[in-house]
C-alpha positions in Angstrom: 0.0 0.0 0.0 1.3 3.5 -0.9 2.2 5.5 2.1 1.0 9.1 1.8 3.3 11.6 3.6 1.7 13.9 6.2 4.2 16.6 5.4 6.8 17.2 2.8 10.2 17.0 4.4 12.2 20.3 4.3 15.0 20.7 1.9 17.5 19.9 4.6 15.9 16.5 5.0 16.1 15.6 1.3 19.3 16.2 -0.6 21.5 19.2 -1.2 19.8 22.3 0.3 18.8 24.9 -2.1 17.6 28.5 -1.7 13.8 29.3 -1.9 12.2 32.7 -1.6 10.5 33.8 1.6 6.7 33.6 1.9 3.9 35.8 3.2 0.4 34.8 4.4 -2.5 35.5 2.0 -5.7 34.2 3.7 -3.7 31.3 5.2 -1.8 30.4 2.1 1.9 30.9 2.2 2.8 32.7 -1.1 6.4 33.3 -2.2 7.7 36.8 -2.5 9.4 36.2 -5.8 9.7 37.1 -9.5 10.3 35.2 -12.8 14.1 35.3 -12.7 14.4 34.2 -9.1 11.9 31.4 -9.2 13.3 30.0 -12.5 16.8 30.1 -11.0 15.6 28.3 -7.8 14.0 25.5 -10.0 17.0 25.1 -12.1 19.4 25.1 -9.1 17.4 22.4 -7.4 17.2 20.3 -10.6 20.9 20.5 -11.1 21.6 19.6 -7.4 19.2 16.7 -7.6 17.2 18.1 -4.8 13.5 17.2 -5.1 11.1 20.1 -4.7 7.6 21.2 -5.3 6.5 24.5 -6.9 3.0 25.7 -7.7 1.6 28.9 -9.2 -1.5 30.3 -7.5 -4.1 32.7 -9.0 -7.2 33.8 -7.1 -9.1 30.5 -7.6 -6.3 28.4 -6.2 -5.8 30.8 -3.2 -9.5 30.6 -2.3 -9.7 26.9 -2.9 -6.8 26.2 -0.6 -7.8 28.7 2.1 -11.3 27.1 2.4 -10.0 23.5 2.5 -7.9 22.7 5.6 -6.4 19.5 4.1 -5.3 21.2 0.9 -4.0 24.2 2.8 -1.9 21.9 5.0 -0.4 20.3 1.9 0.3 23.4 -0.2 1.9 25.2 2.7 4.6 22.6 2.7 5.6 23.4 -0.9 9.0 24.9 -1.5 7.5 27.8 -3.5 4.0 29.1 -4.5 4.3 31.8 -7.0 1.7 34.7 -7.2 0.2 33.7 -10.6 -2.6 36.3 -10.7 -2.3 40.1 -10.5 -4.9 40.2 -7.7 -2.7 37.9 -5.7 0.3 40.2 -6.2 -1.8 43.2 -5.3 -2.9 41.5 -2.1 0.7 40.7 -1.2 1.7 44.3 -1.8 -1.3 45.7 0.1 -1.1 43.4 3.1 2.6 42.9 3.4 4.3 45.7 1.4 6.2 43.3 -0.7 6.6 45.8 -3.5 6.3 43.1 -6.2 6.3 44.7 -9.7 4.8 41.8 -11.6 3.1 38.4 -11.0 4.6 35.1 -11.8 2.3 33.8 -14.5 2.1 30.0 -14.9 2.3 29.8 -18.8 5.2 32.4 -18.9 7.0 30.6 -16.1 6.7 27.3 -18.0 8.4 28.8 -21.0 11.1 30.4 -19.0 11.9 27.2 -17.2 11.9 25.2 -20.5 14.3 27.8 -21.9 16.6 27.4 -18.9 16.3 23.6 -19.0 17.3 23.6 -22.7 20.3 25.8 -22.0 21.4 23.6 -19.1 20.6 20.3 -20.6 18.0 19.4 -18.0 15.4 16.9 -19.3 11.8 17.7 -18.6 8.7 15.5 -18.2 5.1 16.6 -19.2 2.3 15.1 -17.1 -1.4 15.9 -17.6 -4.0 16.9 -20.2 -4.8 14.7 -23.2 -2.5 12.8 -25.7 -3.4 15.3 -28.5 -2.6 18.3 -26.4 0.7 16.8 -25.2 1.7 16.0 -28.8 1.1 19.6 -29.9 2.7 21.0 -26.8 5.8 18.9 -27.3 6.1 20.0 -30.9 5.7 23.7 -30.0 8.2 23.5 -27.2 10.8 21.8 -29.3 10.2 24.3 -32.1 10.8 27.1 -29.6 13.7 25.5 -27.8 15.4 23.0 -30.2 17.8 21.7 -27.6 15.1 21.0 -25.0 15.1 17.3 -23.9 11.6 16.0 -23.3 12.2 12.8 -21.4 8.5 11.8 -21.3 4.9 12.8 -21.9 2.0 11.3 -20.2 -1.8 11.8 -20.1 -3.1 10.2 -16.9 -6.6 8.7 -16.5 -9.3 10.9 -15.0 -9.2 9.2 -11.7 -6.8 8.5 -8.9 -4.0 6.1 -9.9 -4.0 2.6 -8.5 -1.1 1.5 -6.3 0.4 -0.4 -9.2 -0.1 2.5 -11.6 1.5 4.9 -9.1 4.6 2.7 -8.7 4.9 2.3 -12.5 4.7 6.1 -13.0 7.5 6.7 -10.4 9.6 4.1 -12.1 9.0 5.6 -15.6 9.9 9.1 -14.4 13.1 7.8 -12.7 14.2 5.8 -15.7 13.5 8.8 -18.0 16.2 10.9 -16.3 13.8 13.9 -16.0 15.0 16.6 -13.7 11.9 18.9 -14.0 8.4 17.4 -13.9 5.6 19.7 -15.2 2.1 18.9 -13.9 -0.9 20.2 -15.9 -3.8 18.7 -14.0 -5.6 21.9 -12.9 -6.3 23.2 -9.4 -6.6 21.5 -6.9 -5.9 18.1 -8.4 -2.3 19.0 -9.4 -1.5 20.2 -5.9 -2.8 17.0 -4.2 -0.8 15.0 -6.8 2.4 17.1 -6.2 2.1 16.6 -2.4 1.5 12.9 -2.7 4.6 12.4 -4.9 6.9 14.9 -3.2 9.0 12.2 -1.6 8.7 9.7 -4.4 9.8 11.7 -7.5 13.4 12.6 -7.4 13.0 15.8 -9.5 11.5 19.3 -9.2 7.7 19.2 -9.6 6.2 22.4 -11.1 2.4 22.6 -11.2 1.4 24.9 -14.0 -2.4 24.6 -14.5 -3.7 25.4 -17.9 -0.2 26.2 -19.4 -0.3 23.0 -21.4 -3.4 24.0 -23.2 -2.2 27.5 -23.8 1.2 26.5 -25.3 -0.4 23.7 -27.3 -2.7 26.3 -28.9 -5.9 24.6 -27.8 -6.9 27.6 -25.6 -6.3 31.3 -26.2 -4.2 33.5 -23.8 -5.8 36.8 -22.8 -4.3 39.9 -24.4 -1.4 41.5 -22.5 -3.5 44.6 -21.6 -6.1 42.4 -19.9 -3.4 40.4 -18.0 -1.7 43.5 -16.8 -5.0 44.8 -15.3 -6.0 41.6 -13.7 -8.8 40.9 -16.2 -7.6 37.5 -17.5 -10.5 35.9 -15.6 -13.0 37.9 -17.7 -11.4 36.8 -20.9 -11.5 33.1 -19.9 -15.0 33.5 -18.5 -16.2 34.9 -21.9 -14.5 31.9 -23.6 -15.9 29.2 -21.3 -18.9 30.7 -19.5 -20.7 27.4 -18.6 -17.5 25.8 -17.1 -16.0 28.8 -15.4 -18.8 31.1 -14.3 -18.8 29.7 -10.7 -15.1 29.7 -10.4 -14.7 33.3 -11.3 -17.8 35.1 -10.3 -18.2 33.4 -6.9 -14.5 32.9 -6.2 -13.6 36.5 -7.1 -16.4 37.8 -4.7 -15.0 35.6 -1.9 -11.5 36.9 -2.6 -12.6 40.5 -2.4 -14.4 39.9 0.9 -11.4 38.1 2.4 -9.1 40.9 1.3 -11.4 43.5 2.9 -11.6 41.5 6.1 -7.8 41.0 6.2 -7.3 44.8 5.6 -9.6 45.6 8.5 -7.9 43.1 10.7 -4.5 44.7 9.9 -5.8 48.1 10.6 -7.3 47.0 13.9 -4.0 45.4 15.0 -2.1 48.6 14.5 
């Protein structure tokens, strides 16, 4: 029977210790105060050192989902880094903690930057998630952009929890592939539960990137830069997939605003 860890061991308990950015509390979720260059460097350094790690990118939906689920919250707060994927998350960090971040750390952009760095340093990557057709197009597009990138494996998992045998076989395949960076595109919160479960089993850096696979495969459109900059990407995606995303964005965004207002009042009252 697979033993699920109750907590991810710290870097000092794994292999060579690597630097990871400090974190601040956003509604109970520990978000890293970081930027693209720093986070990519941390991922690459850990991959080179052979130090297993877990990285995720959190927009508003992920923050609210984790903050309202004690089990998920416990898991994600053991991750080595959680980048502020959405502009509203960055704004909350700046407002509540004066972090002075000038940009978010967007999952799809982070994916490309890590792939570029992996290509330069000869670090094989593994793609896990989505569908076979998406993975095929994604792989082609990544190789076209980064010709020296080594894709050690691509895998579309079943839409259910893996059996014990399937889990063991996955771990063996990843190890045999030689992958140093393991991208997870399962969506929130499935990818975060997965990353936690395999944190001590996969000897590589796991990076949970959400919908980045679909964006870079060209199966979904990325919001225009002006909408991203103003924190309106949710509106673009809602317009594209209203039936699937209306609850995620309209309800979740309202909860987020309420929590930010409450956190602001709590901070003012404590002064």
